[in-house]
C-alpha positions in Angstrom: 89.3 73.2 123.0 88.5 73.4 119.4 90.6 75.7 117.2 88.5 76.0 114.1 88.3 79.4 112.4 84.6 79.8 113.2 84.6 78.8 116.9 87.7 80.3 118.5 87.2 82.9 121.1 89.5 84.3 123.8 91.8 82.7 124.9 93.1 82.1 121.4 96.2 80.6 119.8 97.9 82.5 117.0 100.2 81.3 114.3 103.1 83.5 113.3 104.5 83.8 109.8 108.0 83.5 108.6 109.0 84.7 105.1 106.1 84.0 102.7 107.2 81.9 99.7 110.4 80.9 101.4 109.0 78.3 103.9 111.2 75.5 102.5 114.3 77.6 102.8 113.8 79.1 106.3 117.0 77.5 107.6 119.0 79.4 105.0 117.0 82.5 105.4 117.8 82.5 109.1 121.5 83.0 108.4 121.3 86.7 107.5 118.8 87.3 110.3 121.2 85.6 112.8 124.0 87.9 111.5 121.8 91.0 112.0 120.9 89.9 115.6 124.5 89.2 116.4 125.5 92.7 115.1 122.7 94.4 116.9 123.2 92.7 120.3 127.0 92.8 120.2 127.1 96.4 118.9 124.6 97.8 121.4 126.2 95.8 124.2 129.6 97.2 123.3 128.2 100.8 123.4 126.7 100.2 126.8 129.9 98.6 128.2 132.1 101.3 126.9 130.0 104.1 128.2 129.7 102.5 131.7 133.4 101.7 132.0 135.0 104.8 130.4 134.8 107.8 132.7 135.5 110.2 129.8 132.1 109.2 128.4 130.2 110.0 131.6 128.4 113.0 130.0 124.8 113.7 129.1 125.2 113.0 125.4 126.6 109.5 126.1 124.1 108.8 128.9 121.3 109.3 126.3 123.2 107.2 123.8 123.3 104.4 126.4 119.5 104.7 126.8 119.2 104.3 123.0 121.4 101.2 123.0 119.3 99.8 125.9 116.0 100.3 124.0 117.6 98.8 120.9 118.7 95.7 122.9 115.1 95.4 124.2 113.6 95.5 120.7 116.0 92.8 119.5 115.4 90.5 122.4 111.7 90.9 122.2 111.5 89.3 118.8 114.6 87.0 118.9 112.9 83.9 120.3 109.8 83.9 118.0 111.7 84.8 114.8 114.5 82.2 115.2 112.0 79.7 116.5 110.1 79.9 113.2 113.2 79.7 111.1 114.9 76.8 113.0 112.0 74.7 114.4 108.9 75.9 112.5 107.5 76.9 116.0 104.8 79.2 114.7 102.3 78.7 117.5 102.0 81.4 120.2 99.4 81.7 123.0 97.3 84.8 123.4 98.9 85.8 126.7 102.4 85.3 125.3 101.4 87.5 122.3 100.1 90.2 124.7 103.4 90.1 126.6 105.5 90.3 123.4 103.4 93.3 122.2 103.9 95.0 125.5 107.7 94.8 125.1 107.9 95.5 121.4 105.6 98.6 121.5 107.0 99.7 124.9 110.6 99.7 123.7 109.4 101.4 120.5 107.8 104.3 122.4 110.8 104.5 124.7 113.1 104.8 121.7 111.1 107.6 120.3 111.3 109.4 123.6 115.1 108.9 123.8 115.5 110.3 120.3 113.5 113.4 121.4 115.6 113.8 124.5 118.8 113.5 122.3 117.4 116.2 120.1 116.9 118.4 123.1 120.5 117.6 124.2 121.8 118.8 120.8 119.6 121.9 121.0 121.0 122.9 124.5 124.6 122.1 123.5 124.4 124.3 120.3 122.0 127.0 121.3 122.8 127.5 125.0 126.2 125.9 125.6 127.1 128.0 128.7 124.1 126.5 130.6 124.5 123.0 129.2 126.0 121.5 132.4 123.5 123.4 134.6 120.5 122.1 132.6 121.5 118.5 132.1 122.6 117.5 135.5 123.0 113.8 136.5 119.9 113.9 138.7 117.8 115.4 135.9 119.0 112.8 133.5 118.0 110.1 135.9 114.5 111.7 136.2 114.3 111.9 132.4 115.2 108.2 132.1 112.5 107.2 134.6 109.9 109.4 132.8 110.8 107.7 129.5 110.1 104.3 131.0 106.9 105.3 132.6 105.7 107.0 129.5 106.5 104.1 127.3 104.8 101.5 129.4 101.7 103.1 131.0 100.0 104.0 127.7 100.2 100.4 126.7 98.4 98.9 129.6 94.9 100.1 128.7 95.6 99.4 125.0 96.4 95.7 125.7 93.5 95.4 128.2 91.2 96.6 125.4 92.7 93.9 123.2 91.9 91.2 125.7 88.2 92.0 125.6 88.0 91.0 121.9 86.9 87.7 120.5 88.8 85.9 117.7 86.8 83.7 115.4 88.5 84.4 112.1 91.9 83.1 110.7 94.5 83.0 113.5 97.4 83.5 111.1 99.4 86.7 111.8 101.4 88.4 109.0 104.6 88.7 110.9 107.1 86.6 112.8 106.1 88.5 116.0 102.9 89.9 117.5 102.0 93.4 116.3 99.0 95.2 117.7 97.3 96.2 114.4 97.9 92.7 113.0 96.3 91.0 116.0 93.4 93.4 116.1 92.5 92.7 112.4 91.8 89.0 113.3 89.0 89.9 115.7 85.4 89.3 114.8 84.1 91.9 117.3 84.0 95.7 116.9 87.5 97.2 117.1 86.7 100.9 116.6 87.6 101.7 120.2 90.9 99.8 119.9 91.8 101.5 116.7 90.9 105.0 118.0 92.8 104.5 121.2 95.8 102.9 119.4 96.0 105.9 117.0 95.7 108.3 119.9 98.7 106.6 121.6 100.8 106.7 118.5 100.0 110.4 117.8 100.7 111.4 121.5 104.0 109.5 121.6 105.9 108.9 118.4 103.8 111.6 116.5 104.4 114.3 119.1 108.0 113.3 119.5 108.7 113.6 115.7 107.1 117.1 115.6 109.2 118.3 118.6 112.4 116.8 117.1 111.7 118.7 113.9 111.1 121.9 115.9 114.4 121.3 117.7 116.3 121.1 114.5 114.6 124.2 113.1 115.9 126.1 116.1 119.3 124.4 115.9 119.6 125.4 112.2 118.6 128.9 112.9 121.2 129.2 115.7 124.0 127.6 113.6 123.4 129.9 110.7 123.9 132.8 113.0 127.5 131.6 113.6 129.9 133.7 111.6 132.7 131.1 111.2 132.2 128.6 108.5 134.3 126.0 110.4 132.3 126.5 113.5 129.0 126.0 111.6 130.4 122.8 110.1 131.5 121.6 113.5 128.1 122.3 115.0 126.2 120.5 112.2 128.7 117.6 112.5 127.6 116.9 116.1 124.0 116.3 114.9 124.7 113.9 111.9 124.6 110.7 114.0 121.4 111.7 115.7 119.7 112.7 112.4 120.6 109.3 110.9 119.2 107.6 114.0 116.0 109.5 113.7 115.7 108.7 110.0 116.2 104.9 110.4 113.7 104.8 113.2 110.8 106.9 111.8 111.0 105.9 108.1 110.4 102.2 108.7 107.8 102.9 111.4 105.8 105.2 109.0 106.2 102.7 106.2 104.8 99.9 108.3 101.9 102.0 109.5 101.0 103.0 105.9 101.2 99.4 104.7 98.9 98.2 107.5 96.3 101.0 106.9 96.4 101.3 103.1 98.3 98.3 101.7 95.8 95.6 102.4 96.2 94.2 98.8 100.0 94.4 98.9 101.9 91.1 98.7 102.4 89.3 102.0 106.2 89.5 101.4 106.1 93.3 101.4 104.4 93.3 104.8 106.9 90.9 106.2 110.0 92.6 104.9 108.9 96.1 106.1 107.9 94.6 109.5 111.4 93.0 109.9 113.2 96.2 108.7 111.1 98.2 111.3 112.5 96.2 114.2 115.9 95.1 113.1 117.5 97.9 111.1 117.6 100.6 113.9 119.3 98.3 116.5 121.8 97.1 113.8 122.6 100.6 112.4 122.6 102.8 115.5 125.8 101.3 117.0 127.5 101.4 113.6 126.5 105.0 113.0 127.7 106.2 116.4 130.9 104.2 116.3 131.8 105.6 112.9 130.6 109.2 113.3 131.5 109.9 117.0 135.2 110.2 117.6 135.0 109.8 121.4 133.1 106.5 121.0 135.7 105.2 118.4 138.6 106.1 120.8 136.9 104.5 123.8 136.1 101.3 121.9 139.7 101.1 120.6 141.0 101.7 124.2 138.7 99.1 125.8 138.7 96.3 123.3 141.8 96.7 121.2 144.6 98.3 123.2 145.1 95.1 125.2 145.6 93.1 122.0 148.5 95.3 120.8 
């Protein structure tokens, strides 16, 4: 099959991009990326292990944190092979079906993480605004149901989106702007009409991450209103303190996501390096930072980590 820019149609082969301008130094560039992957995988793995093994952490807040760590691990592993393959072996080629599969996992875990952050906001809302009913509302069976709903919601919306992508023909440049397959990036390479794909993709983003962010904001408006009604200054400080870790997780998830969306829609003339850096920040920073934030800010996690991993060394 010929792979010229004018004659390629589905099934196509795409070529991923490393760091533009640093192709000759990819081996050295891979060092900080490897460090980030090690931190993300070990950190989230540690959080999951501690929550599973420590009975003191078998509570709704920590179950939701384990869901967050699981989605972060999924995001890391979804890009690990292609990114390090480019840096170490210059393995830039990826088949169309492999690209579709990678998009399914990347976007699926992204939507799941957004849902987990929303559920964690609801957890904080119930704990602060209605503490007497907390155990009654967030039972183990209900948490399991929420987890299943998050997985279903994060995956079912993607199936029609990716099926729509498979109907497109690709006869332009097959060079993607990132080291992984990203739906808007792949869609731009099509030589057929993509209005339906764009509209459906936008609708999915608005109905998942967009809706989640609005509901998270609403949750914190109600939380702030409830906390300000507390007479004791120390109690107000303590209540706000339980939300800091979650607020940081929300910020490091949504800010890179919004930045990447804006660059794709309005930054067509921006340098390729900007696209690549924002794309890598979007997928790597949340998995790296979340375990650090929760380990530093959550006393119970710190104590459990120390007990499980360090007490045997003393």
